[in-house]
C-alpha angles and dihedrals in degrees: 000000000000117000122199114212098172139357090277106026132073137158131201128226118200124191115197123187128045120034125230143048095326091061091053091048092051091050090052091050092051092048090050092051091049091052091048090051092049092049090051090055097253 
């Protein structure tokens, strides 16, 4: 999953392991935590 956080900056989250909906949900959770960390200045 590639996440755009500005017009010129993106990051990619990869989930390896089990296939299916749970993998996608885990990738979404990681992306959300990264965005929260960036917003907090970390």
